[in-house]
C-alpha positions as a printed Julia matrix, in Angstrom:
317×3 Matrix{Float64}:
   3.06  23.09  -11.2
   0.27  21.01  -10.34
   1.03  17.2   -10.14
  -0.71  14.17  -10.11
  -0.62  11.27   -7.0
   1.13   9.2    -9.3
   4.06  11.73   -9.73
   5.06  11.13   -5.94
   7.75   8.73   -6.95
  11.35   9.67   -5.14
  13.71   6.3    -5.32
  16.41   8.33   -3.51
  14.24  10.07   -0.58
  16.52  11.39    2.4
  14.99  10.32    6.0
  14.54  12.5     8.98
  14.02  10.35   11.82
  14.13  10.57   15.57
  15.3    8.39   18.1
  14.06   8.21   21.67
  15.53   6.3    24.95
  17.17   6.18   28.09
  20.57   6.91   28.54
  22.83   3.87   28.2
  20.78   1.93   25.52
  22.82   2.65   22.61
  20.9    5.61   20.76
  24.08   7.15   19.69
  25.56   3.69   18.01
  22.24   3.03   16.28
  22.04   6.29   15.09
  25.65   6.3    13.72
  24.43   3.57   11.66
  22.98   5.9     8.65
  24.82   6.01    5.87
  28.08   8.34    5.94
  27.24  10.02    8.91
  28.35  13.24   10.2
  27.74  13.43   14.44
  26.99  16.9    16.0
  27.73  15.94   19.37
  26.23  18.61   21.34
  26.15  16.02   24.15
  29.66  15.65   24.19
  29.38  12.09   24.27
  30.92  10.7    21.13
  33.84   9.07   23.43
  30.9    6.85   24.66
  30.45   5.0    22.09
  32.7    2.16   21.2
  35.96   3.33   19.43
  35.09   0.75   16.19
  31.75   2.37   15.37
  32.87   6.2    16.05
  32.51   8.67   12.92
  33.79  12.16   12.31
  32.22  14.58   14.64
  31.89  18.34   15.81
  31.19  19.3    19.42
  29.94  23.08   18.49
  29.89  24.88   22.02
  27.28  27.66   20.27
  24.71  27.42   17.83
  25.99  29.97   15.78
  28.85  27.77   15.56
  27.35  24.89   14.27
  25.95  26.91   11.94
  29.43  27.8    10.28
  30.18  23.95   10.53
  27.15  23.04    8.33
  28.17  24.81    5.22
  27.95  22.83    2.07
  31.59  22.8     0.97
  32.29  20.9     4.52
  29.69  17.92    4.18
  30.5   16.53    0.6
  31.75  13.38    2.15
  28.45  12.88    4.47
  24.96  11.77    3.63
  23.55  11.79    7.09
  23.47  14.45    9.69
  23.1   12.98   13.49
  22.45  15.48   15.9
  23.12  14.08   19.53
  20.7   15.13   21.5
  18.22  17.27   20.34
  17.51  18.49   24.0
  20.95  19.96   23.93
  20.83  21.63   20.61
  17.62  23.18   21.66
  19.55  24.69   24.65
  22.03  25.98   22.18
  19.15  27.58   20.11
  17.83  29.16   23.37
  20.92  30.84   24.27
  20.85  32.07   20.42
  17.74  33.54   19.98
  17.87  35.46   23.59
  21.03  36.79   22.09
  19.14  37.86   18.94
  16.24  39.55   21.1
  16.4   40.24   24.75
  12.61  39.69   24.8
  13.42  35.88   24.24
  14.66  35.62   27.71
  13.6   36.18   31.46
  15.91  37.77   33.78
  16.89  34.62   35.03
  18.47  33.52   31.9
  15.42  31.03   30.74
  13.42  31.32   27.99
  10.29  33.89   27.83
   7.14  32.89   26.32
   7.97  34.4    23.01
  11.47  33.07   23.17
   9.6   29.47   22.95
   8.11  30.21   19.87
  11.45  31.6    18.48
  13.32  28.73   19.34
  10.52  26.36   17.71
  10.51  28.6    14.74
  14.61  28.05   14.55
  13.91  24.11   15.24
  11.98  24.06   12.23
  14.07  26.49   10.01
  17.39  24.16   11.07
  15.68  20.99    9.93
  14.5   22.22    6.68
  18.07  23.58    5.73
  19.73  20.36    6.67
  17.02  18.52    4.81
  16.04  20.69    1.66
  19.51  22.82    1.25
  22.05  20.24    2.15
  19.88  17.27    1.45
  21.1   15.19    3.95
  19.34  12.14    5.86
  18.51  13.56    9.5
  18.84  11.79   12.51
  18.02  13.46   16.09
  18.52  11.46   18.92
  16.64  12.6    22.44
  16.36  11.2    25.63
  13.5   10.04   27.04
  11.64  10.32   30.81
   9.05   9.03   32.18
   5.71  10.9    33.23
   2.74   9.46   35.5
  -0.54   9.76   33.46
  -3.1    8.12   36.27
  -2.1    4.65   36.54
   0.09   4.5    33.34
   3.69   5.53   32.93
   4.58   6.88   29.6
   7.67   8.06   27.83
   8.09  11.43   26.86
  10.89  13.52   25.07
  13.38  15.05   27.66
  13.19  18.63   26.05
  12.07  21.6    27.62
   8.58  23.1    27.53
   6.8   23.44   24.26
   9.33  22.9    22.05
   8.75  19.24   22.21
   5.46  19.87   20.08
   7.84  21.24   17.11
  10.47  18.1    16.83
   7.94  15.83   15.55
   6.52  17.76   12.95
   9.08  17.33   10.1
  10.08  13.63   11.44
   9.28  11.12    8.66
   9.74   8.24   11.36
   9.99   8.29   15.23
  11.08   5.19   17.28
  11.45   4.87   20.97
  14.54   2.53   22.14
  13.7    0.1    24.96
  14.63  -3.28   26.14
  12.69  -6.28   26.0
  13.81  -9.75   27.13
  17.33  -8.54   27.32
  17.19  -7.26   23.46
  17.08  -3.99   22.72
  14.09  -2.82   20.39
  12.88   0.19   18.75
   9.17   1.16   18.23
   7.58   3.02   15.7
   3.78   2.4    16.21
   1.89   4.71   18.81
   1.07   2.57   21.91
  -0.11   3.4    25.52
   3.31   3.89   26.49
   5.0    6.2    23.71
   4.07   8.54   20.95
   5.89   7.16   18.04
   5.75   7.67   14.12
   5.86   5.12   10.93
   5.67   5.34    7.5
   6.21   3.25    4.33
   5.72   0.26    5.84
   8.22   0.83    8.89
   6.05   0.24   11.69
   5.98  -2.11   15.14
   8.42  -2.99   16.99
  11.8   -3.83   15.66
  14.66  -5.58   17.0
  17.87  -4.12   16.94
  20.78  -6.76   16.53
  23.66  -7.17   18.58
  26.64  -5.58   16.75
  29.32  -8.26   18.08
  31.84  -6.55   16.27
  29.87  -6.65   13.27
  29.18  -3.47   10.77
  26.62  -0.58   12.11
  24.4   -0.32    9.38
  20.76  -0.98   10.74
  19.56   2.63    9.69
  21.49   2.29    6.69
  19.19  -0.67    5.93
  16.02   0.76    7.37
  16.18   3.71    4.74
  17.1    1.3     1.95
  13.66  -0.37    2.86
  12.02   2.88    3.14
  13.04   3.76   -0.48
  12.19   0.19   -1.65
   8.8    0.36   -0.61
   8.28   3.78   -2.22
   9.36   2.5    -5.39
   6.8   -0.63   -4.53
   4.23   2.17   -3.97
   4.97   3.97   -6.85
   4.64   1.0    -9.26
   1.59  -0.29   -7.74
   0.03   3.03   -8.23
   1.26   2.69  -12.19
  -0.26  -0.47  -12.59
  -3.54   0.93  -11.0
  -3.65   3.73  -13.08
  -3.15   1.71  -16.53
  -5.8   -0.36  -15.17
  -8.17   2.39  -14.55
  -7.51   3.85  -17.89
  -8.21   0.9   -19.63
 -11.57   0.46  -17.68
 -12.39   3.85  -18.55
 -11.35   3.38  -22.06
 -14.12   0.71  -22.79
 -17.03   2.22  -20.79
 -16.71   5.71  -22.31
 -16.72   4.22  -25.64
 -19.49   2.42  -24.9
 -21.56   5.16  -23.0
 -20.6    7.51  -26.06
 -21.89   4.87  -29.01
 -25.67   4.93  -27.0
 -28.55   5.61  -29.2
 -31.0    3.48  -27.92
 -32.6    2.36  -24.77
 -31.4   -0.99  -25.76
 -27.65   0.46  -26.02
 -27.75   1.9   -22.33
 -29.0   -1.02  -21.08
 -26.09  -3.04  -22.92
 -23.79  -0.36  -21.57
 -24.78  -0.58  -18.18
 -24.3   -4.53  -18.45
 -20.58  -3.47  -19.93
 -20.06  -1.14  -16.96
 -20.89  -3.98  -14.53
 -18.6   -6.77  -15.89
 -15.62  -4.63  -15.64
 -12.57  -5.34  -13.21
 -13.02  -1.81  -11.76
 -10.36   0.24   -9.89
  -9.82   3.38   -7.99
 -12.99   5.75   -9.02
 -13.68   3.99  -12.4
 -16.97   2.48  -11.29
 -18.32   5.63  -10.07
 -17.29   7.69  -12.95
 -18.2    5.23  -15.58
 -21.92   5.16  -14.16
 -22.14   9.0   -13.7
 -21.04   9.36  -17.64
 -23.66   6.77  -18.32
 -26.69   8.18  -16.31
 -26.0   11.84  -18.05
 -25.47  10.36  -21.54
 -29.23   8.96  -20.56
 -30.29  12.09  -19.26
 -29.2   13.57  -22.55
 -31.23  11.02  -24.65
 -34.2   11.39  -22.31
 -33.96   8.24  -21.22
 -35.02   7.35  -17.48
 -34.1    4.5   -14.91
 -37.0    2.23  -14.14
 -36.41   0.71  -10.8
 -39.03  -1.98  -11.06
 -37.16  -3.39  -14.07
 -33.92  -2.43  -13.12
 -33.1   -1.05  -16.42
 -33.31   2.1   -18.87
 -36.79   2.8   -20.39
 -38.1    5.69  -22.39
 -40.2    6.91  -20.08
 -41.44   6.32  -16.36
 -43.71   7.8   -14.06
 -41.75  10.47  -11.68
 -42.04   8.51   -8.56
 -40.03   5.6   -10.26
 -37.26   7.68  -11.39
 -34.36   7.24   -9.33
 -32.77   9.85   -7.56
């Protein structure tokens, strides 16, 4: 079904976010601030989270075990799936695809070139299953590492081979956590130091508040902000659509009533005096020139108006 741009209205959009940073900076605790999270603890680090901020979790040893855990009937009490870490999940996927097809692996047990492709496809399938079929928010945590790039030091995801190219594509948001002036921050805008991803008004560097025993709600609040911004964008788009329709109603009625040269010039004045929005000016003038062409009126550049006939070299292109 073909839909119009103004129909992009989802007041409860599920969010896919990637969080990266050095070990020990608090990525897991931040990830668990999402709405009603289930921690998929493939990194076996839930014990490092302060006890009051721990949530229900699963610690699958194999990828097939994880798929068995993530059945709809097991997830009724959860709104978010937190994968900690994405790098370890990809290792489980690597073992899985090699068992599925020995050509995906090499003699030393590492992935073959074909295997990397299989893992990339499986990662995409997994995220799509969690997002579309299970209808959950997705938070994926990655460790970061430093890489030298000339004189610059850049942060990159700690993940094997070309699979790092697959993890960013489905994400709505992606941020790097760092320390600035003894404050934890997360950056959602690309910079020389790292690649990031921001949408729906979430951008720049945001300070992550110290919890100090308070409720852990950073991502819950951020997801609400995203959905509030989507609603605001939809409302603005609807208002623009209404203004566009009102302008086009006036200009097209005026154009369709043209019978004389004076009518055409008056219609041009009407068009120029409208408060145009979106494509209304271009469309209104296109309709006017189609109508005047039909009536054999010509545009006179010298007088800046329509006349019955002018020499060919004076006709506007």
